[in-house]
N, C-alpha and C positions, 0 to 999 in steps of 0.2 A: 399790429398784425402778429398772430401767433406763429412761433417758430415750428417748423415741421421736421421730422426725421427725413433724411435725404435719400439714402440708398439701401439696397437690400443687405449690404455687407458692413456698413459703417453706421453706427447709431448716433453719431454727433449731430447736433442741430447746425443749420447754416449759421456761420459766424463763430462757431466753436473750433474751427480748424484754421490754423495760421497759414499765411502765404508761404512761409518757409517751413519745410517738413524734414525731419530726420527719421530714417526708417531702418531699424534693425530687423532681422528676421524673427528673433526670439522675443515673445511678449515679456519675458522676465528681464531681458536686456533693455527693452523699452521702459519698463518700470524703473530699473536701476538708473538709467540715464536721466529720466525725469526727476526722480527723487534726489539724485546726486547733484545735478547741475541747474535745474530750473527752480525759479521762485514761484510760489503759489501754483504749483502744478495741480491741475484738475483732471480727473479721469473723465473723458468726454465720450468714450466708446469702449465697450467690452464685448461686442458681438462676436460670437464664436471664440471667445477668449483672446481675441486679437486686440490687445490693450492699446489705447491711444490717450495721451496726456497733452494738454496745452498749458503752457506757463510762460514765464518771462526769463530770458537770458540776457543780462546786461541791458534791461529795459526794452528788449525786442521780443515780440510774441513768437514763440516756437511751438510747433507740435511735434511730439515724438510718438510714432505709431509703428507697431510691428507689421510685417508683411508676410509672415509665414515662410514656407519652404517651396522653392521651385518657381519657374517662369510663370505658369498659369496663376499661381497665388499672387505674386507681386503685381502681375498685370491687372488683376481685378481691383486691387486696392489703389494702385497708382492711377488707373483709368478714372475711378470715382473721385479721387482727390483732385485730379486735374480738371475733370469735366464738370463736376457738380460743386465741389467745395472751393474752387478757385485757387488751389495751390499753384504757386508760380515756379518754385524750385524745390527739388527733392534730392537729398543726399542719402544714398544707401550706406549704412555702416554695418558691415558683416564680417564673417570669418572666412578664411580660405586655406586651402592646402597649397603647398609649393613643391617644386622639384629643386634639386640642388642648383639648377641653372639660374634660379632667381637670386641666389646668394643672400638668402634671407633666413633669419632665425625666428623661433617662436616669439610672438609679441611684436614683431616688426609691423609697421604700417605701410600698406600698399595702396597706391592710387592707380586705378585701372586706366590704361591708355585706350583699350578697346575691349569689347566682349564678343567672342565668337561662340556660336552654338551649333549643335548637331540637329536642332529643330529644322524640319523642312519648311522654312518660312514661306515660300511661295504658295504653299497649299493652304495657309490659314490666316494670312493677313495681306491687306493691300499696301501696307507700308513697305516701301522699298528699302532694303538695307543700305548702309553706307558703303559696304564692300560685300563680296559674297559671304552671306551668313554672318555678317559682322556689323555691329553698331558701335558708335563712338559717344563719349560723354560730351557735354557742352563745353567748347573750348574756353569760354570765359570762366566757367566753374573750375576747370582744371588749373588755369592761371591763378585764380583767386586762392585755391587750396594750397598750391605750391608756394605762393608768396606768404601765406599765413603760416605754413609749416616752417618756413625760414625765419619768420619773425618770432615764432614760439620756440624755436630750437628743437622741433620735432622732426626726426628723420622720416622722410616719406619717399619711398621708392616707387617708380612707375614701371608697371608690367602689363603685358597683355594677358587677358583672362579667358579661360574656357568656361562658359556657363553650361554646366552639365545638365542634361535631361534626367539622367539616372544617377542616384547616389551610389547604389550597388550595381556595378556594371561589369560585364565580362570583358569589355575593351580595356586594354592597358593604357596608362597615361602616355606612354610612348606613342601609341597610335593616335590618341587625341591631340597630342602635342604636334605631331607631324601634320595633321589636318588644320589645326588652329594656330600654330605658331605661338602657343601660350606656355608660360612657366608657372601659371597660377590657375587653380581650379576653384570655382564657386558655383552658385546655382541660379542667381537672379539678376545680375547686372544687365544681361542681354534684354530681358523683359522691361526693365526700367528705361533703358535707352530707347527701345522701340516705342514705348508709350510717350516718352518726352518728345520724340520726333513727330509722332502722330498728332500730338496736341500743341506742338510748337512751344513747348515749355523747356525749362532748364533741369539738368540732372547730372549727377556725378556719383561715383561709386568708390568708397573707401573701404579697405579690408584690413583686418588684423590676422597675421599668420597664426593659425591654431594647430597646424600639423604639417609635417614633412612627409610626403608620400613615398619618398625613397628610403629615408632612415627609420621611419616609423615613430618618430617623436611626435607627441601630441599633448595638448592641454586637456584638462578635465572639463566635463560639462559645466561645472560650477564656474571655473575660470573663464570659459567662453561666454557665459551669461553675464558676468559681473565685473570683469577686470580689464576691459578694453578702454582704459582711461585716456591714453594719448589720442586714440582715434576719435573718441567722443568729444574730447576737448577741441581737437583740430576741426572737426566737423562743425561744432557750434561756433567757434571763433570765425570760421570762414563764412558760414551761411548768413551770419548777421551782416556781413559786408555786401551780400548780394543785392542788386537793385531789382526791386519787384514792383 
């Protein structure tokens, strides 16, 4: 039987996406992770420039695919990965901003305990949040990542995250922190956890601190795209242990 292209947004054939998927936002970060860590990495989709590679990590098939920026973007790709390609577990690996309350420096790895968003969720999805405008990662994934971090000697802090709708926003982080109870800001974890709950699949969100929103410290764009080594290694080491 001939293989067919599957979805409007992913050009891979069925069977070319692994059950375990690592998702950075930046396509260049996806390329870097695949080329740095995977054996026999093959480009399986480049629709809209959203690169996806499938290869082997320690003899386990892994797909690394970019998800773009924002909740709508990640929801499209994750929905198609879960519903059509049969992905069972997805780890987002992204960047985040922090406040001083996180007690984190540039390059630190953060594992999100929850993601809150200002999206008026009741108006656009039937999926009920775990708490008011808040979704949580899969508990078994969190446990697995923390255990793996300890084994690898990688410091991994747990923080609540605010999944921002707007990158450039008139609201101060003090305002959003008051609403969300978060010390970390990113843009996609909320959408990932929503889709995982909807499809009854597994998900977690790992972040690397790229900037401090109070001090103004920040990584360069090149550093954000290519140097998140500890986070990528932790994600890969943990996801191969997931039961799928």
